[in-house]
All heavy atoms as a GROMACS GRO file, in nm:
protein
  447
    1MET      N    1  -3.978   2.484  -1.393
    1MET     CA    2  -3.904   2.476  -1.518
    1MET      C    3  -3.856   2.332  -1.538
    1MET      O    4  -3.804   2.272  -1.447
    1MET     CB    5  -3.780   2.565  -1.513
    1MET     CG    6  -3.804   2.712  -1.515
    1MET     SD    7  -3.774   2.770  -1.679
    1MET     CE    8  -3.920   2.861  -1.704
    2GLU      N    9  -3.873   2.286  -1.655
    2GLU     CA   10  -3.824   2.154  -1.688
    2GLU      C   11  -3.710   2.160  -1.789
    2GLU      O   12  -3.662   2.058  -1.834
    2GLU     CB   13  -3.939   2.068  -1.742
    2GLU     CG   14  -4.048   2.044  -1.640
    2GLU     CD   15  -3.998   1.981  -1.511
    2GLU    OE1   16  -3.911   1.892  -1.516
    2GLU    OE2   17  -4.046   2.022  -1.404
    3GLU      N   18  -3.668   2.281  -1.824
    3GLU     CA   19  -3.558   2.298  -1.917
    3GLU      C   20  -3.430   2.324  -1.838
    3GLU      O   21  -3.430   2.404  -1.745
    3GLU     CB   22  -3.587   2.418  -2.009
    3GLU     CG   23  -3.487   2.438  -2.118
    3GLU     CD   24  -3.530   2.546  -2.217
    3GLU    OE1   25  -3.638   2.606  -2.199
    3GLU    OE2   26  -3.455   2.569  -2.312
    4GLU      N   27  -3.324   2.256  -1.873
    4GLU     CA   28  -3.199   2.273  -1.799
    4GLU      C   29  -3.150   2.417  -1.812
    4GLU      O   30  -3.173   2.485  -1.911
    4GLU     CB   31  -3.095   2.173  -1.846
    4GLU     CG   32  -3.134   2.032  -1.809
    4GLU     CD   33  -3.024   1.931  -1.833
    4GLU    OE1   34  -2.918   1.967  -1.887
    4GLU    OE2   35  -3.047   1.815  -1.798
    5THR      N   36  -3.082   2.463  -1.709
    5THR     CA   37  -3.044   2.603  -1.696
    5THR      C   38  -2.965   2.656  -1.815
    5THR      O   39  -2.999   2.761  -1.871
    5THR     CB   40  -2.964   2.626  -1.567
    5THR    OG1   41  -3.041   2.578  -1.456
    5THR    CG2   42  -2.932   2.772  -1.546
    6GLU      N   43  -2.860   2.587  -1.855
    6GLU     CA   44  -2.776   2.640  -1.962
    6GLU      C   45  -2.855   2.651  -2.093
    6GLU      O   46  -2.845   2.753  -2.164
    6GLU     CB   47  -2.652   2.555  -1.983
    6GLU     CG   48  -2.557   2.618  -2.082
    6GLU     CD   49  -2.419   2.555  -2.083
    6GLU    OE1   50  -2.376   2.498  -1.981
    6GLU    OE2   51  -2.353   2.563  -2.188
    7ALA      N   52  -2.936   2.554  -2.124
    7ALA     CA   53  -3.018   2.559  -2.246
    7ALA      C   54  -3.116   2.676  -2.238
    7ALA      O   55  -3.137   2.747  -2.337
    7ALA     CB   56  -3.093   2.427  -2.265
    8LEU      N   57  -3.175   2.698  -2.122
    8LEU     CA   58  -3.269   2.807  -2.104
    8LEU      C   59  -3.200   2.942  -2.122
    8LEU      O   60  -3.249   3.029  -2.194
    8LEU     CB   61  -3.331   2.800  -1.964
    8LEU     CG   62  -3.424   2.914  -1.926
    8LEU    CD1   63  -3.550   2.910  -2.012
    8LEU    CD2   64  -3.459   2.906  -1.779
    9VAL      N   65  -3.084   2.960  -2.059
    9VAL     CA   66  -3.010   3.086  -2.071
    9VAL      C   67  -2.972   3.111  -2.216
    9VAL      O   68  -2.988   3.222  -2.269
    9VAL     CB   69  -2.886   3.087  -1.980
    9VAL    CG1   70  -2.797   3.207  -2.010
    9VAL    CG2   71  -2.927   3.086  -1.834
   10ARG      N   72  -2.923   3.010  -2.284
   10ARG     CA   73  -2.882   3.027  -2.423
   10ARG      C   74  -3.002   3.058  -2.514
   10ARG      O   75  -2.990   3.132  -2.611
   10ARG     CB   76  -2.808   2.904  -2.472
   10ARG     CG   77  -2.672   2.890  -2.406
   10ARG     CD   78  -2.589   2.780  -2.470
   10ARG     NE   79  -2.468   2.755  -2.398
   10ARG     CZ   80  -2.358   2.832  -2.402
   10ARG    NH1   81  -2.358   2.942  -2.473
   10ARG    NH2   82  -2.250   2.798  -2.333
   11ARG      N   83  -3.119   3.002  -2.482
   11ARG     CA   84  -3.238   3.028  -2.563
   11ARG      C   85  -3.293   3.169  -2.539
   11ARG      O   86  -3.327   3.241  -2.632
   11ARG     CB   87  -3.347   2.924  -2.532
   11ARG     CG   88  -3.475   2.943  -2.612
   11ARG     CD   89  -3.573   2.829  -2.589
   11ARG     NE   90  -3.612   2.810  -2.451
   11ARG     CZ   91  -3.706   2.882  -2.389
   11ARG    NH1   92  -3.767   2.981  -2.452
   11ARG    NH2   93  -3.737   2.855  -2.264
   12VAL      N   94  -3.301   3.209  -2.412
   12VAL     CA   95  -3.361   3.337  -2.377
   12VAL      C   96  -3.265   3.455  -2.397
   12VAL      O   97  -3.305   3.564  -2.435
   12VAL     CB   98  -3.414   3.334  -2.232
   12VAL    CG1   99  -3.470   3.468  -2.190
   12VAL    CG2  100  -3.521   3.226  -2.217
   13TYR      N  101  -3.137   3.430  -2.370
   13TYR     CA  102  -3.034   3.535  -2.383
   13TYR      C  103  -2.924   3.487  -2.476
   13TYR      O  104  -2.811   3.463  -2.434
   13TYR     CB  105  -2.976   3.569  -2.245
   13TYR     CG  106  -3.079   3.615  -2.146
   13TYR    CD1  107  -3.123   3.532  -2.043
   13TYR    CD2  108  -3.132   3.744  -2.154
   13TYR    CE1  109  -3.217   3.575  -1.952
   13TYR    CE2  110  -3.226   3.787  -2.063
   13TYR     CZ  111  -3.269   3.703  -1.962
   13TYR     OH  112  -3.362   3.746  -1.872
   14PRO      N  113  -2.953   3.474  -2.605
   14PRO     CA  114  -2.856   3.414  -2.697
   14PRO      C  115  -2.726   3.494  -2.714
   14PRO      O  116  -2.623   3.437  -2.750
   14PRO     CB  117  -2.932   3.408  -2.830
   14PRO     CG  118  -3.039   3.509  -2.818
   14PRO     CD  119  -3.075   3.516  -2.673
   15ASP      N  120  -2.727   3.622  -2.684
   15ASP     CA  121  -2.608   3.705  -2.702
   15ASP      C  122  -2.523   3.718  -2.576
   15ASP      O  123  -2.421   3.786  -2.576
   15ASP     CB  124  -2.647   3.844  -2.752
   15ASP     CG  125  -2.715   3.838  -2.888
   15ASP    OD1  126  -2.678   3.748  -2.968
   15ASP    OD2  127  -2.805   3.919  -2.914
   16VAL      N  128  -2.566   3.655  -2.467
   16VAL     CA  129  -2.493   3.664  -2.341
   16VAL      C  130  -2.398   3.546  -2.330
   16VAL      O  131  -2.437   3.430  -2.345
   16VAL     CB  132  -2.590   3.664  -2.220
   16VAL    CG1  133  -2.514   3.656  -2.089
   16VAL    CG2  134  -2.679   3.786  -2.225
   17GLY      N  135  -2.271   3.576  -2.303
   17GLY     CA  136  -2.172   3.470  -2.285
   17GLY      C  137  -2.176   3.415  -2.144
   17GLY      O  138  -2.208   3.487  -2.049
   18LEU      N  139  -2.145   3.289  -2.131
   18LEU     CA  140  -2.139   3.226  -1.999
   18LEU      C  141  -1.993   3.216  -1.956
   18LEU      O  142  -1.907   3.180  -2.036
   18LEU     CB  143  -2.202   3.087  -2.002
   18LEU     CG  144  -2.351   3.081  -2.035
   18LEU    CD1  145  -2.397   2.937  -2.045
   18LEU    CD2  146  -2.432   3.156  -1.930
   19SER      N  147  -1.967   3.246  -1.830
   19SER     CA  148  -1.829   3.238  -1.780
   19SER      C  149  -1.790   3.096  -1.741
   19SER      O  150  -1.672   3.069  -1.719
   19SER     CB  151  -1.812   3.332  -1.660
   19SER     OG  152  -1.899   3.294  -1.556
   20ARG      N  153  -1.889   3.007  -1.731
   20ARG     CA  154  -1.863   2.868  -1.695
   20ARG      C  155  -1.980   2.784  -1.745
   20ARG      O  156  -2.090   2.836  -1.764
   20ARG     CB  157  -1.850   2.852  -1.543
   20ARG     CG  158  -1.978   2.891  -1.471
   20ARG     CD  159  -1.972   2.870  -1.320
   20ARG     NE  160  -2.090   2.920  -1.254
   20ARG     CZ  161  -2.205   2.856  -1.243
   20ARG    NH1  162  -2.220   2.736  -1.294
   20ARG    NH2  163  -2.308   2.908  -1.181
   21PRO      N  164  -1.959   2.655  -1.765
   21PRO     CA  165  -2.072   2.567  -1.799
   21PRO      C  166  -2.167   2.556  -1.680
   21PRO      O  167  -2.125   2.567  -1.565
   21PRO     CB  168  -2.007   2.432  -1.828
   21PRO     CG  169  -1.862   2.459  -1.843
   21PRO     CD  170  -1.832   2.585  -1.767
   22ILE      N  171  -2.295   2.538  -1.706
   22ILE     CA  172  -2.393   2.520  -1.599
   22ILE      C  173  -2.453   2.382  -1.617
   22ILE      O  174  -2.524   2.354  -1.714
   22ILE     CB  175  -2.504   2.627  -1.606
   22ILE    CG1  176  -2.443   2.768  -1.601
   22ILE    CG2  177  -2.603   2.608  -1.492
   22ILE    CD1  178  -2.544   2.879  -1.626
   23ALA      N  179  -2.424   2.293  -1.526
   23ALA     CA  180  -2.469   2.154  -1.535
   23ALA      C  181  -2.613   2.140  -1.491
   23ALA      O  182  -2.654   2.198  -1.389
   23ALA     CB  183  -2.380   2.065  -1.450
   24GLY      N  184  -2.690   2.066  -1.567
   24GLY     CA  185  -2.827   2.032  -1.529
   24GLY      C  186  -2.911   2.153  -1.495
   24GLY      O  187  -2.924   2.246  -1.574
   25PHE      N  188  -2.967   2.154  -1.376
   25PHE     CA  189  -3.052   2.263  -1.330
   25PHE      C  190  -2.976   2.352  -1.233
   25PHE      O  191  -3.034   2.411  -1.142
   25PHE     CB  192  -3.178   2.206  -1.264
   25PHE     CG  193  -3.264   2.128  -1.360
   25PHE    CD1  194  -3.259   1.990  -1.361
   25PHE    CD2  195  -3.346   2.194  -1.449
   25PHE    CE1  196  -3.337   1.917  -1.450
   25PHE    CE2  197  -3.424   2.122  -1.539
   25PHE     CZ  198  -3.419   1.984  -1.539
   26GLY      N  199  -2.845   2.363  -1.252
   26GLY     CA  200  -2.761   2.445  -1.166
   26GLY      C  201  -2.802   2.591  -1.167
   26GLY      O  202  -2.867   2.640  -1.258
   27ALA      N  203  -2.760   2.661  -1.063
   27ALA     CA  204  -2.792   2.802  -1.048
   27ALA      C  205  -2.711   2.888  -1.145
   27ALA      O  206  -2.598   2.856  -1.178
   27ALA     CB  207  -2.765   2.847  -0.906
   28VAL      N  208  -2.772   2.998  -1.187
   28VAL     CA  209  -2.702   3.093  -1.273
   28VAL      C  210  -2.597   3.167  -1.192
   28VAL      O  211  -2.490   3.199  -1.241
   28VAL     CB  212  -2.803   3.192  -1.336
   28VAL    CG1  213  -2.732   3.299  -1.417
   28VAL    CG2  214  -2.901   3.117  -1.425
   29LEU      N  215  -2.628   3.193  -1.065
   29LEU     CA  216  -2.533   3.260  -0.977
   29LEU      C  217  -2.446   3.156  -0.909
   29LEU      O  218  -2.496   3.061  -0.848
   29LEU     CB  219  -2.607   3.342  -0.870
   29LEU     CG  220  -2.701   3.449  -0.926
   29LEU    CD1  221  -2.776   3.517  -0.813
   29LEU    CD2  222  -2.625   3.550  -1.008
   30ASP      N  223  -2.317   3.173  -0.918
   30ASP     CA  224  -2.222   3.078  -0.863
   30ASP      C  225  -2.196   3.107  -0.715
   30ASP      O  226  -2.163   3.219  -0.678
   30ASP     CB  227  -2.091   3.090  -0.941
   30ASP     CG  228  -1.991   2.982  -0.907
   30ASP    OD1  229  -2.016   2.901  -0.816
   30ASP    OD2  230  -1.885   2.979  -0.972
   31THR      N  231  -2.214   3.007  -0.629
   31THR     CA  232  -2.196   3.025  -0.485
   31THR      C  233  -2.064   2.963  -0.435
   31THR      O  234  -2.043   2.954  -0.315
   31THR     CB  235  -2.313   2.964  -0.407
   31THR    OG1  236  -2.323   2.825  -0.438
   31THR    CG2  237  -2.444   3.034  -0.440
   32VAL      N  238  -1.976   2.924  -0.526
   32VAL     CA  239  -1.851   2.859  -0.487
   32VAL      C  240  -1.769   2.948  -0.394
   32VAL      O  241  -1.718   2.902  -0.292
   32VAL     CB  242  -1.767   2.818  -0.611
   32VAL    CG1  243  -1.628   2.774  -0.571
   32VAL    CG2  244  -1.838   2.706  -0.685
   33HIS      N  245  -1.757   3.077  -0.426
   33HIS     CA  246  -1.676   3.166  -0.342
   33HIS      C  247  -1.733   3.173  -0.200
   33HIS      O  248  -1.659   3.166  -0.101
   33HIS     CB  249  -1.669   3.306  -0.403
   33HIS     CG  250  -1.582   3.401  -0.328
   33HIS    ND1  251  -1.446   3.388  -0.322
   33HIS    CD2  252  -1.613   3.508  -0.252
   33HIS    CE1  253  -1.396   3.484  -0.247
   33HIS    NE2  254  -1.496   3.559  -0.203
   34ALA      N  255  -1.865   3.183  -0.187
   34ALA     CA  256  -1.928   3.187  -0.055
   34ALA      C  257  -1.906   3.056   0.020
   34ALA      O  258  -1.883   3.055   0.141
   34ALA     CB  259  -2.077   3.216  -0.068
   35ARG      N  260  -1.910   2.945  -0.051
   35ARG     CA  261  -1.885   2.815   0.013
   35ARG      C  262  -1.742   2.808   0.066
   35ARG      O  263  -1.718   2.762   0.176
   35ARG     CB  264  -1.908   2.701  -0.085
   35ARG     CG  265  -2.051   2.678  -0.119
   35ARG     CD  266  -2.064   2.571  -0.227
   35ARG     NE  267  -2.196   2.572  -0.283
   35ARG     CZ  268  -2.276   2.467  -0.285
   35ARG    NH1  269  -2.238   2.352  -0.237
   35ARG    NH2  270  -2.397   2.477  -0.339
   36GLU      N  271  -1.648   2.854  -0.016
   36GLU     CA  272  -1.507   2.845   0.021
   36GLU      C  273  -1.467   2.943   0.130
   36GLU      O  274  -1.384   2.911   0.214
   36GLU     CB  275  -1.419   2.867  -0.102
   36GLU     CG  276  -1.430   2.755  -0.204
   36GLU     CD  277  -1.356   2.783  -0.333
   36GLU    OE1  278  -1.309   2.898  -0.354
   36GLU    OE2  279  -1.344   2.689  -0.415
   37THR      N  280  -1.524   3.064   0.130
   37THR     CA  281  -1.480   3.165   0.227
   37THR      C  282  -1.556   3.164   0.358
   37THR      O  283  -1.496   3.188   0.463
   37THR     CB  284  -1.487   3.306   0.166
   37THR    OG1  285  -1.619   3.331   0.121
   37THR    CG2  286  -1.391   3.321   0.050
   38ILE      N  287  -1.686   3.136   0.354
   38ILE     CA  288  -1.763   3.140   0.479
   38ILE      C  289  -1.838   3.011   0.507
   38ILE      O  290  -1.918   3.004   0.599
   38ILE     CB  291  -1.861   3.259   0.481
   38ILE    CG1  292  -1.964   3.249   0.368
   38ILE    CG2  293  -1.786   3.391   0.476
   38ILE    CD1  294  -2.076   3.352   0.376
   39GLY      N  295  -1.813   2.908   0.426
   39GLY     CA  296  -1.877   2.779   0.449
   39GLY      C  297  -2.025   2.774   0.416
   39GLY      O  298  -2.099   2.692   0.470
   40PHE      N  299  -2.070   2.862   0.326
   40PHE     CA  300  -2.211   2.866   0.288
   40PHE      C  301  -2.256   2.732   0.232
   40PHE      O  302  -2.191   2.671   0.149
   40PHE     CB  303  -2.234   2.974   0.182
   40PHE     CG  304  -2.371   2.970   0.122
   40PHE    CD1  305  -2.480   3.022   0.190
   40PHE    CD2  306  -2.392   2.914  -0.003
   40PHE    CE1  307  -2.607   3.017   0.134
   40PHE    CE2  308  -2.520   2.910  -0.060
   40PHE     CZ  309  -2.627   2.962   0.011
   41GLU      N  310  -2.370   2.685   0.279
   41GLU     CA  311  -2.437   2.568   0.225
   41GLU      C  312  -2.585   2.602   0.217
   41GLU      O  313  -2.647   2.637   0.317
   41GLU     CB  314  -2.417   2.445   0.314
   41GLU     CG  315  -2.280   2.385   0.306
   41GLU     CD  316  -2.243   2.332   0.167
   41GLU    OE1  317  -2.334   2.286   0.094
   41GLU    OE2  318  -2.125   2.337   0.132
   42PRO      N  319  -2.645   2.593   0.098
   42PRO     CA  320  -2.788   2.625   0.087
   42PRO      C  321  -2.873   2.528   0.169
   42PRO      O  322  -2.844   2.409   0.174
   42PRO     CB  323  -2.816   2.612  -0.062
   42PRO     CG  324  -2.705   2.532  -0.117
   42PRO     CD  325  -2.587   2.550  -0.028
   43GLN      N  326  -2.975   2.583   0.233
   43GLN     CA  327  -3.065   2.500   0.312
   43GLN      C  328  -3.188   2.458   0.233
   43GLN      O  329  -3.252   2.358   0.265
   43GLN     CB  330  -3.111   2.576   0.437
   43GLN     CG  331  -2.999   2.605   0.532
   43GLN     CD  332  -3.048   2.681   0.654
   43GLN    OE1  333  -3.168   2.696   0.677
   43GLN    NE2  334  -2.955   2.732   0.732
   44TYR      N  335  -3.222   2.534   0.131
   44TYR     CA  336  -3.344   2.510   0.055
   44TYR      C  337  -3.316   2.516  -0.094
   44TYR      O  338  -3.221   2.579  -0.138
   44TYR     CB  339  -3.451   2.615   0.088
   44TYR     CG  340  -3.480   2.624   0.235
   44TYR    CD1  341  -3.425   2.725   0.312
   44TYR    CD2  342  -3.561   2.531   0.298
   44TYR    CE1  343  -3.451   2.734   0.448
   44TYR    CE2  344  -3.588   2.538   0.432
   44TYR     CZ  345  -3.533   2.640   0.507
   44TYR     OH  346  -3.559   2.646   0.641
   45SER      N  347  -3.400   2.452  -0.170
   45SER     CA  348  -3.395   2.459  -0.315
   45SER      C  349  -3.532   2.503  -0.364
   45SER      O  350  -3.635   2.456  -0.312
   45SER     CB  351  -3.364   2.322  -0.374
   45SER     OG  352  -3.389   2.321  -0.513
   46TRP      N  353  -3.534   2.590  -0.462
   46TRP     CA  354  -3.664   2.633  -0.516
   46TRP      C  355  -3.739   2.515  -0.577
   46TRP      O  356  -3.861   2.515  -0.584
   46TRP     CB  357  -3.646   2.745  -0.619
   46TRP     CG  358  -3.578   2.701  -0.744
   46TRP    CD1  359  -3.444   2.700  -0.770
   46TRP    CD2  360  -3.640   2.650  -0.863
   46TRP    NE1  361  -3.419   2.652  -0.896
   46TRP    CE2  362  -3.538   2.620  -0.956
   46TRP    CE3  363  -3.772   2.626  -0.899
   46TRP    CZ2  364  -3.564   2.568  -1.082
   46TRP    CZ3  365  -3.798   2.575  -1.026
   46TRP    CH2  366  -3.694   2.548  -1.115
   47ARG      N  367  -3.666   2.410  -0.616
   47ARG     CA  368  -3.732   2.295  -0.676
   47ARG      C  369  -3.805   2.209  -0.572
   47ARG      O  370  -3.888   2.126  -0.607
   47ARG     CB  371  -3.630   2.209  -0.751
   47ARG     CG  372  -3.571   2.284  -0.871
   47ARG     CD  373  -3.480   2.198  -0.952
   47ARG     NE  374  -3.549   2.097  -1.028
   47ARG     CZ  375  -3.613   2.116  -1.145
   47ARG    NH1  376  -3.616   2.234  -1.198
   47ARG    NH2  377  -3.671   2.017  -1.207
   48SER      N  378  -3.778   2.230  -0.444
   48SER     CA  379  -3.843   2.149  -0.341
   48SER      C  380  -3.978   2.208  -0.296
   48SER      O  381  -4.049   2.144  -0.221
   48SER     CB  382  -3.751   2.133  -0.221
   48SER     OG  383  -3.728   2.258  -0.158
   49TYR      N  384  -4.010   2.329  -0.341
   49TYR     CA  385  -4.137   2.389  -0.304
   49TYR      C  386  -4.248   2.333  -0.390
   49TYR      O  387  -4.229   2.304  -0.507
   49TYR     CB  388  -4.129   2.542  -0.318
   49TYR     CG  389  -4.046   2.605  -0.211
   49TYR    CD1  390  -3.909   2.622  -0.226
   49TYR    CD2  391  -4.104   2.646  -0.092
   49TYR    CE1  392  -3.833   2.679  -0.126
   49TYR    CE2  393  -4.028   2.703   0.009
   49TYR     CZ  394  -3.892   2.719  -0.010
   49TYR     OH  395  -3.817   2.775   0.089
   50PRO      N  396  -4.369   2.320  -0.335
   50PRO     CA  397  -4.481   2.268  -0.415
   50PRO      C  398  -4.515   2.365  -0.528
   50PRO      O  399  -4.504   2.487  -0.512
   50PRO     CB  400  -4.596   2.256  -0.315
   50PRO     CG  401  -4.555   2.329  -0.193
   50PRO     CD  402  -4.407   2.349  -0.199
   51LYS      N  403  -4.558   2.310  -0.638
   51LYS     CA  404  -4.600   2.393  -0.752
   51LYS      C  405  -4.734   2.457  -0.718
   51LYS      O  406  -4.823   2.390  -0.662
   51LYS     CB  407  -4.612   2.309  -0.878
   51LYS     CG  408  -4.479   2.258  -0.926
   51LYS     CD  409  -4.495   2.178  -1.054
   51LYS     CE  410  -4.359   2.127  -1.098
   51LYS     NZ  411  -4.366   2.051  -1.222
   52PRO      N  412  -4.748   2.586  -0.752
   52PRO     CA  413  -4.877   2.650  -0.724
   52PRO      C  414  -4.988   2.592  -0.812
   52PRO      O  415  -4.963   2.547  -0.922
   52PRO     CB  416  -4.852   2.797  -0.759
   52PRO     CG  417  -4.735   2.795  -0.851
   52PRO     CD  418  -4.653   2.674  -0.816
   53GLU      N  419  -5.108   2.590  -0.756
   53GLU     CA  420  -5.222   2.544  -0.834
   53GLU      C  421  -5.252   2.646  -0.942
   53GLU      O  422  -5.244   2.766  -0.917
   53GLU     CB  423  -5.344   2.525  -0.744
   53GLU     CG  424  -5.323   2.414  -0.642
   53GLU     CD  425  -5.446   2.393  -0.557
   53GLU    OE1  426  -5.558   2.426  -0.605
   53GLU    OE2  427  -5.431   2.347  -0.444
   54THR      N  428  -5.284   2.600  -1.059
   54THR     CA  429  -5.315   2.692  -1.168
   54THR      C  430  -5.459   2.737  -1.159
   54THR      O  431  -5.548   2.658  -1.125
   54THR     CB  432  -5.288   2.628  -1.304
   54THR    OG1  433  -5.364   2.508  -1.316
   54THR    CG2  434  -5.141   2.595  -1.322
   55GLN      N  435  -5.479   2.863  -1.189
   55GLN     CA  436  -5.616   2.918  -1.191
   55GLN      C  437  -5.677   2.886  -1.327
   55GLN      O  438  -5.614   2.903  -1.428
   55GLN     CB  439  -5.610   3.070  -1.170
   55GLN     CG  440  -5.548   3.111  -1.039
   55GLN     CD  441  -5.637   3.080  -0.920
   55GLN    OE1  442  -5.757   3.079  -0.932
   55GLN    NE2  443  -5.576   3.053  -0.807
   56GLY      N  444  -5.796   2.838  -1.331
   56GLY     CA  445  -5.851   2.802  -1.459
   56GLY      C  446  -5.991   2.822  -1.472
   56GLY      O  447  -6.089   2.851  -1.481
   0.00000   0.00000   0.00000
């Protein structure tokens, strides 16, 4: 995806309200509580995986 998260959510789900702003390509699911309570830190990002080759 090359469209920033908040713009994508607003385009695809125009009637859904957001509980917080989503900066850039931020996740739709907020992990702040997990970070604060159990020290969660993501090890991987879906953006770091190679793009699949297209069948053509």
